[in-house]
N, C-alpha and C positions, 0 to 999 in steps of 0.2 A: 138292055131294057132298063136296068137299074140306073145306068148312067143317064139315059134320056129322062127318066123320072126325076133324078136329082137335079138335072139342068132346068127342067120345067119348074121344079120347086124353088130353086134359087132365083129363077127369073121372076116368079110370083112374089118372092120376098123382096127382090130389088124394086119391083113396081110399087109394092106396098110402102116401102121405105121412101121412095120418091114422092108418093102421095103425102106422107106425113111431113116431109121436109117442105113440100109446096104449101101445105096448110100452115106451117110455121111463118110463112111470108104474109099471111092475111093481116095479122095485127100490125105488122110493120107498114104495110101499104095504107091501112086505114089511119094510122097515126100520122103518116106523112100528109095524107089528104087533109086531115084535121089540124095540121100545122102544130102537132105536139112533138117538138124536136127531142126533148129528153126521153119521152116514152119510145119514140121511134129508134133511138140509139139502143135502148135496152132490148127491144124486140129484134133488132138487127143482130145483136150479140147472141140472142137465143137461136136465131136462124143459123148463125155461124156454128153454134153448138151442134145443130143437126147435121151439118156437112163436115164437122171436124173429124169424124172417123175416116173419111175419104182423104182428107188432108194428111192425117196421121199415117195412113197407108203409104202415101207417096214419100213422106219424109223418112219413116222408119223402115220402109221396104218390108212391111209385115202385113199380112192380110187380116182383116177383122171380119168374122162371120156375119152374114146378113141378119141373123137372129139378134145378135148383140147390137147391131146398128139400129134395128127396129126398136129394141128395148130402150136404147138411149134416146132415139127420136121421140118415142112415145112419152117418156118421162118429161122431156122438155115441152112437148105439146100439151101435156096435162097441166103443166105450170104456166106456160106462156098464153096459149090460146084459150084454154078453159079457165084456168085459175085466175089469171090477171085480166085478160081481155073480156071474157064473158062473166067475170066476177064470181066464179065458183068459190073463191076463198071466203067471200062474204055470205054466199047463198047456201053452201053445203057444209054442214057440221063436220069437223075433223078432216076436211079436204087437205088442209095444210099438213097435218100430221101424217096422213096416209102417203102424201107425196114425199115427205122427208124419209119415210120408211122405204118406199119404192125406189126413190132416186138413189139412196145409199146402197140398196140391194143391187141395183143395176150397175152402179159405178164400181162396186167391189167385184162384180162379175167381169167387167171390162178389164180392170187391173189384173185380175188373176189370169185372164186369157193372154194378155200381152206379156206378162212376166214368165209364163210357162212356154213361150215360143220364141225362137230365135229371131232377132231383128238386126238392123244395120248397126245398132249401138251396143247390143248385149246378146249373149247366149241365153239359154234358159236360166232364170234367176232362182237360186235355192231359197227355201223358206217362203214360197210364193203365197201360201194361204195366210200366214201371219202378216206378211208385208202388204198383201192386197187388203186385208182387214184394216191395218193401220192407215193405209193410204185412203181408204174409203172414209174412215173416221176423220182424217185430216181434211178431206174434201168438204165434209159437213161443217167443220170449224171455219174453213175459208169462206164458205157460203154465208155463215153468220157474220163474219168480219165484213164481207162485202155489203151485207144489209146494213150493218152499223155505219159504215162509211157513207153509204147512200143516204141514210137518214140524216147524218150530220152535214153532208155536203149540199144536199138539194132541199131547199125549203118546201115544206108541205108534205114531204114523204114520211110515212110511218110504217115501214115494212116490219119493224120489230115492235111488238106490243108489250114491252116490259120484260124484266128478267125471267119471270115464270114462263112466258111464251118461248123465250130463247132457250131456256133449259129443257123444256119439253121437246123442242125441235131437235136439240142435240141428243136427247135420250132416244128419240125415234130414229135418228141417224145411226146411232150405235147399234140399235136393235136390227135395223136393216142390214148393216154390215155383218153383224154377228150371225144372222140367219143364213146369209149367203156363204159365209166362211164355214159354217157348220155343214152346209150342203156339200161343199167340196171336201170337207173332212170326212163326211159319211162316204163319199165316193172313193176316197183313198183308203180308208180303214175298214169300211163295211159296217161301222156302227157310229151312232151319234154320241152316246155317253160311254163312260168306262164300264166294262163288264167283267165279271168274275170269270177268270179262265182256269179251267181245271188243270191244265198242264203246269201252271205255276204252283198250284196247291200241292203238287206231289214233290216239290223240291224240299230238301231237309231245312228245317228251321223256318219254313215259309209260314206267313200269317196273312190275314186279310189286310192288316196295316201295311205289310210289305207290298202286297199287290197294289193297293191304292197309291202308294208312293211311286211304284214303277209305272202304273197307269197314267198318273199325272205327268210324269217325266216323258213317257212315250207320246202322250197327247201333245205335249208342248213341242216335241221334236217334229211330229207330223205337221203341226200348225206352221212350223217354220219352213217346211218343204215347199 
């Protein structure tokens, strides 16, 4: 019974993800009809981002859960269809910053998943929490570099609105990565922040300073797992 329910659930998630990917094709089709070649290339790249988990599965011989696929597709949809095509970036305050947070949150989750499972190219990677956090932050930096190159290479494009805008984007990227990394840290250790442990306090010569030193070191080791 549980197996059937799980299959039905997975089927529903597959259908939902298929709908999201199909919606990603709308801006591409409209830009082609309107003969906006540059924009159509960008929208096509975003559509490829929606199907990229399926491509990754075939290359790496590693499954990606439908929930993570949905999260990835939804983050691209919020940027491509709503943000750019329907101009939510101009119409909705803080839409850009919320998407930077959510996108980094999602990509960190994706990296953690693929690093903690065996694939064609690697076994389970140690220090997965730390590495997924760093890769998520690096993805945010690459996005800002891509925007910078776009603005310089294509006349009339102003995706970056000055250094303040870029810095706030990076701050929200880091926050998104950090929150997701903390969620995995909580799952591994059972707590989010360092806590005073009574067992440590009973050791000879123990002090709170000793505990906090150990807690920071243990936290760092867990983040690297």
